[in-house]
Jmol script that loads the backbone (N, CA, C; Angstrom):
load data "model"
ATOM      1  N   UNK A   1      -5.784   0.975 -11.551  1.00  0.00           N
ATOM      2  CA  UNK A   1      -5.825   1.067 -10.898  1.00  0.00           C
ATOM      3  C   UNK A   1      -6.491   2.511  -9.478  1.00  0.00           C
ATOM      4  N   UNK A   2      -5.554   3.302 -10.814  1.00  0.00           N
ATOM      5  CA  UNK A   2      -6.815   4.823 -10.088  1.00  0.00           C
ATOM      6  C   UNK A   2      -8.107   4.772  -9.903  1.00  0.00           C
ATOM      7  N   UNK A   3      -9.069   3.787 -10.349  1.00  0.00           N
ATOM      8  CA  UNK A   3     -10.619   3.896 -10.305  1.00  0.00           C
ATOM      9  C   UNK A   3     -10.640   2.481  -8.408  1.00  0.00           C
ATOM     10  N   UNK A   4     -10.073   1.716  -8.811  1.00  0.00           N
ATOM     11  CA  UNK A   4     -10.302   1.183  -7.254  1.00  0.00           C
ATOM     12  C   UNK A   4      -9.684   1.540  -6.383  1.00  0.00           C
ATOM     13  N   UNK A   5     -10.916   2.625  -5.628  1.00  0.00           N
ATOM     14  CA  UNK A   5     -10.157   2.939  -4.482  1.00  0.00           C
ATOM     15  C   UNK A   5     -10.924   1.884  -3.224  1.00  0.00           C
ATOM     16  N   UNK A   6     -11.659   1.181  -3.407  1.00  0.00           N
ATOM     17  CA  UNK A   6     -12.276   0.275  -2.725  1.00  0.00           C
ATOM     18  C   UNK A   6     -11.017  -0.914  -2.237  1.00  0.00           C
ATOM     19  N   UNK A   7     -10.626  -1.244  -3.350  1.00  0.00           N
ATOM     20  CA  UNK A   7      -9.384  -2.167  -2.966  1.00  0.00           C
ATOM     21  C   UNK A   7      -7.979  -1.474  -2.205  1.00  0.00           C
ATOM     22  N   UNK A   8      -7.946  -0.559  -2.684  1.00  0.00           N
ATOM     23  CA  UNK A   8      -6.715  -0.097  -1.785  1.00  0.00           C
ATOM     24  C   UNK A   8      -7.231   0.295  -0.182  1.00  0.00           C
ATOM     25  N   UNK A   9      -8.701   0.829  -0.526  1.00  0.00           N
ATOM     26  CA  UNK A   9      -9.234   0.854   1.391  1.00  0.00           C
ATOM     27  C   UNK A   9      -8.818  -0.214   2.272  1.00  0.00           C
ATOM     28  N   UNK A  10      -9.515  -1.579   1.523  1.00  0.00           N
ATOM     29  CA  UNK A  10      -8.800  -2.999   2.276  1.00  0.00           C
ATOM     30  C   UNK A  10      -7.829  -2.810   2.375  1.00  0.00           C
ATOM     31  N   UNK A  11      -6.959  -2.757   1.432  1.00  0.00           N
ATOM     32  CA  UNK A  11      -4.997  -2.890   2.110  1.00  0.00           C
ATOM     33  C   UNK A  11      -4.734  -2.020   2.594  1.00  0.00           C
ATOM     34  N   UNK A  12      -4.976  -0.917   2.439  1.00  0.00           N
ATOM     35  CA  UNK A  12      -4.737   0.005   3.643  1.00  0.00           C
ATOM     36  C   UNK A  12      -4.842   0.089   5.084  1.00  0.00           C
ATOM     37  N   UNK A  13      -6.131  -0.551   5.390  1.00  0.00           N
ATOM     38  CA  UNK A  13      -6.128  -1.439   6.464  1.00  0.00           C
ATOM     39  C   UNK A  13      -5.342  -2.410   6.975  1.00  0.00           C
ATOM     40  N   UNK A  14      -4.474  -3.113   6.742  1.00  0.00           N
ATOM     41  CA  UNK A  14      -3.442  -3.714   6.837  1.00  0.00           C
ATOM     42  C   UNK A  14      -2.401  -3.469   7.153  1.00  0.00           C
ATOM     43  N   UNK A  15      -1.735  -2.429   6.831  1.00  0.00           N
ATOM     44  CA  UNK A  15      -0.881  -1.396   6.756  1.00  0.00           C
ATOM     45  C   UNK A  15      -0.899  -0.248   6.939  1.00  0.00           C
ATOM     46  N   UNK A  16      -2.212  -0.053   7.883  1.00  0.00           N
ATOM     47  CA  UNK A  16      -2.018   1.058   8.761  1.00  0.00           C
ATOM     48  C   UNK A  16      -2.409   2.495   7.779  1.00  0.00           C
ATOM     49  N   UNK A  17      -3.025   2.198   6.968  1.00  0.00           N
ATOM     50  CA  UNK A  17      -3.182   3.623   5.962  1.00  0.00           C
ATOM     51  C   UNK A  17      -4.676   3.360   5.677  1.00  0.00           C
ATOM     52  N   UNK A  18      -5.260   4.863   6.833  1.00  0.00           N
ATOM     53  CA  UNK A  18      -6.812   5.097   6.178  1.00  0.00           C
ATOM     54  C   UNK A  18      -6.914   5.732   4.594  1.00  0.00           C
ATOM     55  N   UNK A  19      -7.758   4.935   4.486  1.00  0.00           N
ATOM     56  CA  UNK A  19      -8.720   5.887   2.741  1.00  0.00           C
ATOM     57  C   UNK A  19      -9.576   5.004   2.039  1.00  0.00           C
ATOM     58  N   UNK A  20     -10.181   6.214   2.671  1.00  0.00           N
ATOM     59  CA  UNK A  20     -11.873   6.266   2.412  1.00  0.00           C
ATOM     60  C   UNK A  20     -12.274   6.091   1.041  1.00  0.00           C
ATOM     61  N   UNK A  21     -12.775   4.894   0.633  1.00  0.00           N
ATOM     62  CA  UNK A  21     -13.463   5.178  -0.671  1.00  0.00           C
ATOM     63  C   UNK A  21     -15.007   5.454  -0.639  1.00  0.00           C
ATOM     64  N   UNK A  22     -15.181   5.789  -1.821  1.00  0.00           N
ATOM     65  CA  UNK A  22     -16.173   7.087  -1.968  1.00  0.00           C
ATOM     66  C   UNK A  22     -17.379   6.051  -1.837  1.00  0.00           C
ATOM     67  N   UNK A  23     -17.565   4.831  -2.854  1.00  0.00           N
ATOM     68  CA  UNK A  23     -18.489   3.596  -2.459  1.00  0.00           C
ATOM     69  C   UNK A  23     -17.971   2.006  -2.250  1.00  0.00           C
ATOM     70  N   UNK A  24     -18.646   1.883  -1.312  1.00  0.00           N
ATOM     71  CA  UNK A  24     -18.103   0.379  -0.888  1.00  0.00           C
ATOM     72  C   UNK A  24     -18.555  -0.622  -2.737  1.00  0.00           C
ATOM     73  N   UNK A  25     -17.313  -0.946  -2.828  1.00  0.00           N
ATOM     74  CA  UNK A  25     -17.615  -1.701  -3.914  1.00  0.00           C
ATOM     75  C   UNK A  25     -16.872  -3.241  -3.532  1.00  0.00           C
ATOM     76  N   UNK A  26     -17.045  -4.558  -4.593  1.00  0.00           N
ATOM     77  CA  UNK A  26     -17.162  -5.552  -4.413  1.00  0.00           C
ATOM     78  C   UNK A  26     -15.201  -5.792  -5.197  1.00  0.00           C
ATOM     79  N   UNK A  27     -14.917  -6.115  -3.785  1.00  0.00           N
ATOM     80  CA  UNK A  27     -13.640  -6.331  -4.412  1.00  0.00           C
ATOM     81  C   UNK A  27     -13.293  -7.785  -5.039  1.00  0.00           C
ATOM     82  N   UNK A  28     -12.561  -7.939  -5.991  1.00  0.00           N
ATOM     83  CA  UNK A  28     -12.057  -9.163  -6.612  1.00  0.00           C
ATOM     84  C   UNK A  28     -10.180  -9.419  -5.965  1.00  0.00           C
ATOM     85  N   UNK A  29     -10.377 -10.984  -5.593  1.00  0.00           N
ATOM     86  CA  UNK A  29      -8.452 -10.953  -5.219  1.00  0.00           C
ATOM     87  C   UNK A  29      -6.956  -9.891  -6.085  1.00  0.00           C
ATOM     88  N   UNK A  30      -7.161 -10.237  -7.442  1.00  0.00           N
ATOM     89  CA  UNK A  30      -6.324  -9.448  -8.021  1.00  0.00           C
ATOM     90  C   UNK A  30      -6.835  -8.167  -7.533  1.00  0.00           C
ATOM     91  N   UNK A  31      -7.408  -7.445  -7.826  1.00  0.00           N
ATOM     92  CA  UNK A  31      -7.221  -6.205  -7.786  1.00  0.00           C
ATOM     93  C   UNK A  31      -7.078  -6.010  -6.030  1.00  0.00           C
ATOM     94  N   UNK A  32      -7.000  -6.953  -5.145  1.00  0.00           N
ATOM     95  CA  UNK A  32      -7.178  -6.315  -3.647  1.00  0.00           C
ATOM     96  C   UNK A  32      -5.804  -6.903  -3.486  1.00  0.00           C
ATOM     97  N   UNK A  33      -4.712  -7.383  -4.212  1.00  0.00           N
ATOM     98  CA  UNK A  33      -3.464  -7.866  -4.663  1.00  0.00           C
ATOM     99  C   UNK A  33      -2.501  -6.489  -4.760  1.00  0.00           C
ATOM    100  N   UNK A  34      -3.014  -6.159  -5.783  1.00  0.00           N
ATOM    101  CA  UNK A  34      -2.252  -4.804  -6.773  1.00  0.00           C
ATOM    102  C   UNK A  34      -2.236  -3.578  -5.912  1.00  0.00           C
ATOM    103  N   UNK A  35      -3.974  -3.602  -4.987  1.00  0.00           N
ATOM    104  CA  UNK A  35      -3.398  -2.409  -3.902  1.00  0.00           C
ATOM    105  C   UNK A  35      -2.450  -3.320  -2.966  1.00  0.00           C
ATOM    106  N   UNK A  36      -2.720  -4.028  -2.585  1.00  0.00           N
ATOM    107  CA  UNK A  36      -1.603  -3.534  -1.667  1.00  0.00           C
ATOM    108  C   UNK A  36       0.150  -3.841  -1.956  1.00  0.00           C
ATOM    109  N   UNK A  37       0.340  -4.570  -3.267  1.00  0.00           N
ATOM    110  CA  UNK A  37       1.902  -4.201  -3.856  1.00  0.00           C
ATOM    111  C   UNK A  37       1.570  -2.780  -3.565  1.00  0.00           C
ATOM    112  N   UNK A  38       1.133  -1.814  -4.241  1.00  0.00           N
ATOM    113  CA  UNK A  38       0.756  -0.722  -4.183  1.00  0.00           C
ATOM    114  C   UNK A  38       1.444  -0.308  -2.952  1.00  0.00           C
ATOM    115  N   UNK A  39       0.659   0.017  -1.935  1.00  0.00           N
ATOM    116  CA  UNK A  39       0.939   0.478  -0.983  1.00  0.00           C
ATOM    117  C   UNK A  39       1.748   0.083  -0.107  1.00  0.00           C
ATOM    118  N   UNK A  40       2.267  -1.033  -0.562  1.00  0.00           N
ATOM    119  CA  UNK A  40       3.745  -1.477   0.280  1.00  0.00           C
ATOM    120  C   UNK A  40       4.097  -0.744  -0.410  1.00  0.00           C
ATOM    121  N   UNK A  41       4.646  -0.625  -1.153  1.00  0.00           N
ATOM    122  CA  UNK A  41       5.979  -0.107  -2.022  1.00  0.00           C
ATOM    123  C   UNK A  41       5.907   1.292  -1.392  1.00  0.00           C
ATOM    124  N   UNK A  42       4.504   1.528  -1.189  1.00  0.00           N
ATOM    125  CA  UNK A  42       5.006   4.049  -0.575  1.00  0.00           C
ATOM    126  C   UNK A  42       4.998   3.438   0.701  1.00  0.00           C
ATOM    127  N   UNK A  43       4.536   2.397   1.334  1.00  0.00           N
ATOM    128  CA  UNK A  43       4.542   2.804   2.603  1.00  0.00           C
ATOM    129  C   UNK A  43       6.380   2.220   2.908  1.00  0.00           C
ATOM    130  N   UNK A  44       7.317   1.470   1.927  1.00  0.00           N
ATOM    131  CA  UNK A  44       8.371   1.315   2.056  1.00  0.00           C
ATOM    132  C   UNK A  44       9.603   1.875   1.273  1.00  0.00           C
ATOM    133  N   UNK A  45       8.650   2.842   0.620  1.00  0.00           N
ATOM    134  CA  UNK A  45       9.828   4.298   0.408  1.00  0.00           C
ATOM    135  C   UNK A  45      10.163   5.538   0.996  1.00  0.00           C
ATOM    136  N   UNK A  46       8.352   5.295   1.671  1.00  0.00           N
ATOM    137  CA  UNK A  46       8.881   6.635   2.866  1.00  0.00           C
ATOM    138  C   UNK A  46       9.734   7.061   4.092  1.00  0.00           C
ATOM    139  N   UNK A  47       9.242   5.675   4.089  1.00  0.00           N
ATOM    140  CA  UNK A  47      10.908   5.301   5.534  1.00  0.00           C
ATOM    141  C   UNK A  47      12.407   5.157   4.830  1.00  0.00           C
ATOM    142  N   UNK A  48      13.154   5.815   5.853  1.00  0.00           N
ATOM    143  CA  UNK A  48      14.651   5.965   5.483  1.00  0.00           C
ATOM    144  C   UNK A  48      15.365   4.650   5.728  1.00  0.00           C
ATOM    145  N   UNK A  49      14.630   3.326   6.372  1.00  0.00           N
ATOM    146  CA  UNK A  49      15.065   1.821   6.909  1.00  0.00           C
ATOM    147  C   UNK A  49      15.118   1.856   5.438  1.00  0.00           C
ATOM    148  N   UNK A  50      13.629   2.021   4.903  1.00  0.00           N
ATOM    149  CA  UNK A  50      12.958   1.587   3.695  1.00  0.00           C
ATOM    150  C   UNK A  50      13.678   1.206   2.704  1.00  0.00           C
ATOM    151  N   UNK A  51      13.802   2.715   1.929  1.00  0.00           N
ATOM    152  CA  UNK A  51      14.728   3.489   0.749  1.00  0.00           C
ATOM    153  C   UNK A  51      16.248   3.010   1.023  1.00  0.00           C
ATOM    154  N   UNK A  52      16.812   2.136   2.569  1.00  0.00           N
ATOM    155  CA  UNK A  52      18.078   1.614   2.682  1.00  0.00           C
ATOM    156  C   UNK A  52      18.088   0.238   1.808  1.00  0.00           C
ATOM    157  N   UNK A  53      16.931  -0.255   2.719  1.00  0.00           N
ATOM    158  CA  UNK A  53      16.608  -1.464   2.379  1.00  0.00           C
ATOM    159  C   UNK A  53      16.904  -1.928   0.871  1.00  0.00           C
ATOM    160  N   UNK A  54      16.209  -1.060   0.227  1.00  0.00           N
ATOM    161  CA  UNK A  54      15.911  -1.126  -1.038  1.00  0.00           C
ATOM    162  C   UNK A  54      16.254  -1.098  -2.186  1.00  0.00           C
ATOM    163  N   UNK A  55      17.841   0.080  -2.014  1.00  0.00           N
ATOM    164  CA  UNK A  55      19.465   0.325  -2.126  1.00  0.00           C
ATOM    165  C   UNK A  55      19.671  -1.345  -2.281  1.00  0.00           C
ATOM    166  N   UNK A  56      19.062  -1.665  -1.728  1.00  0.00           N
ATOM    167  CA  UNK A  56      20.272  -3.604  -1.197  1.00  0.00           C
ATOM    168  C   UNK A  56      19.840  -4.439  -2.439  1.00  0.00           C
ATOM    169  N   UNK A  57      18.974  -4.683  -3.217  1.00  0.00           N
ATOM    170  CA  UNK A  57      17.941  -5.159  -3.161  1.00  0.00           C
ATOM    171  C   UNK A  57      18.640  -5.190  -4.715  1.00  0.00           C
ATOM    172  N   UNK A  58      18.702  -6.971  -5.376  1.00  0.00           N
ATOM    173  CA  UNK A  58      19.482  -6.368  -6.650  1.00  0.00           C
ATOM    174  C   UNK A  58      18.788  -6.160  -7.766  1.00  0.00           C
ATOM    175  N   UNK A  59      19.346  -5.586  -8.673  1.00  0.00           N
ATOM    176  CA  UNK A  59      18.619  -5.112  -9.667  1.00  0.00           C
ATOM    177  C   UNK A  59      17.428  -6.035 -10.555  1.00  0.00           C
ATOM    178  N   UNK A  60      18.062  -7.271 -10.605  1.00  0.00           N
ATOM    179  CA  UNK A  60      17.208  -8.451 -11.024  1.00  0.00           C
ATOM    180  C   UNK A  60      15.456  -8.859  -9.993  1.00  0.00           C
ATOM    181  N   UNK A  61      15.913  -8.684  -9.089  1.00  0.00           N
ATOM    182  CA  UNK A  61      15.079  -9.153  -8.133  1.00  0.00           C
ATOM    183  C   UNK A  61      14.070  -8.082  -8.605  1.00  0.00           C
ATOM    184  N   UNK A  62      14.112  -7.021  -8.814  1.00  0.00           N
ATOM    185  CA  UNK A  62      13.300  -5.378  -8.598  1.00  0.00           C
ATOM    186  C   UNK A  62      12.605  -6.303  -9.903  1.00  0.00           C
ATOM    187  N   UNK A  63      13.358  -6.240 -11.033  1.00  0.00           N
ATOM    188  CA  UNK A  63      12.403  -6.305 -12.521  1.00  0.00           C
ATOM    189  C   UNK A  63      11.862  -7.486 -12.404  1.00  0.00           C
ATOM    190  N   UNK A  64      12.577  -8.883 -11.648  1.00  0.00           N
ATOM    191  CA  UNK A  64      10.577  -9.444 -11.447  1.00  0.00           C
ATOM    192  C   UNK A  64       9.634  -9.181 -10.819  1.00  0.00           C
ATOM    193  N   UNK A  65      10.506  -8.195  -9.529  1.00  0.00           N
ATOM    194  CA  UNK A  65       9.427  -7.948  -8.799  1.00  0.00           C
ATOM    195  C   UNK A  65       8.207  -7.167  -9.942  1.00  0.00           C
ATOM    196  N   UNK A  66       8.516  -5.979 -10.556  1.00  0.00           N
ATOM    197  CA  UNK A  66       8.016  -5.400 -10.790  1.00  0.00           C
ATOM    198  C   UNK A  66       7.096  -6.362 -12.697  1.00  0.00           C
ATOM    199  N   UNK A  67       8.169  -7.037 -12.432  1.00  0.00           N
ATOM    200  CA  UNK A  67       6.842  -7.985 -13.836  1.00  0.00           C
ATOM    201  C   UNK A  67       5.165  -8.795 -13.381  1.00  0.00           C
ATOM    202  N   UNK A  68       5.881  -9.140 -12.040  1.00  0.00           N
ATOM    203  CA  UNK A  68       5.293  -9.886 -11.088  1.00  0.00           C
ATOM    204  C   UNK A  68       3.966  -8.354 -11.215  1.00  0.00           C
ATOM    205  N   UNK A  69       3.661  -7.633 -10.417  1.00  0.00           N
ATOM    206  CA  UNK A  69       3.126  -6.704 -10.333  1.00  0.00           C
ATOM    207  C   UNK A  69       2.269  -6.553 -11.811  1.00  0.00           C
ATOM    208  N   UNK A  70       3.138  -6.521 -12.496  1.00  0.00           N
ATOM    209  CA  UNK A  70       1.795  -5.701 -14.470  1.00  0.00           C
ATOM    210  C   UNK A  70       1.364  -7.043 -14.434  1.00  0.00           C
ATOM    211  N   UNK A  71       1.837  -8.339 -13.943  1.00  0.00           N
ATOM    212  CA  UNK A  71       0.981  -9.288 -14.220  1.00  0.00           C
ATOM    213  C   UNK A  71      -0.150  -9.513 -13.874  1.00  0.00           C
ATOM    214  N   UNK A  72       0.379  -8.825 -12.563  1.00  0.00           N
ATOM    215  CA  UNK A  72      -1.102  -8.975 -11.995  1.00  0.00           C
ATOM    216  C   UNK A  72      -2.133  -7.586 -11.846  1.00  0.00           C
ATOM    217  N   UNK A  73      -1.982  -6.665 -12.653  1.00  0.00           N
ATOM    218  CA  UNK A  73      -2.137  -5.631 -13.548  1.00  0.00           C
ATOM    219  C   UNK A  73      -3.151  -6.155 -14.249  1.00  0.00           C
ATOM    220  N   UNK A  74      -2.285  -6.832 -15.178  1.00  0.00           N
ATOM    221  CA  UNK A  74      -3.233  -7.364 -16.545  1.00  0.00           C
ATOM    222  C   UNK A  74      -4.173  -8.046 -15.921  1.00  0.00           C
ATOM    223  N   UNK A  75      -4.409  -9.200 -15.264  1.00  0.00           N
ATOM    224  CA  UNK A  75      -4.796 -10.518 -14.419  1.00  0.00           C
ATOM    225  C   UNK A  75      -5.817  -9.491 -14.806  1.00  0.00           C
TER     226      UNK A  75
END
end "model"
wireframe off; spacefill off
backbone 0.3
color backbone group
């Protein structure tokens, strides 16, 4: 994830986060999804409402979510 700034730039546009990539690379769908999930997590945890919502989510759902993200990263 650290190297794929182009994917984060494209995903950030949907979430209102401006990231300027040093070079424009072609982005795979999987890399875009990983970047989107990570930036969505960032966006959710930086607001008090998002943190309050995450406290109410059952641990099993968070565990499944993390396994899903890890599966995307490996793919």
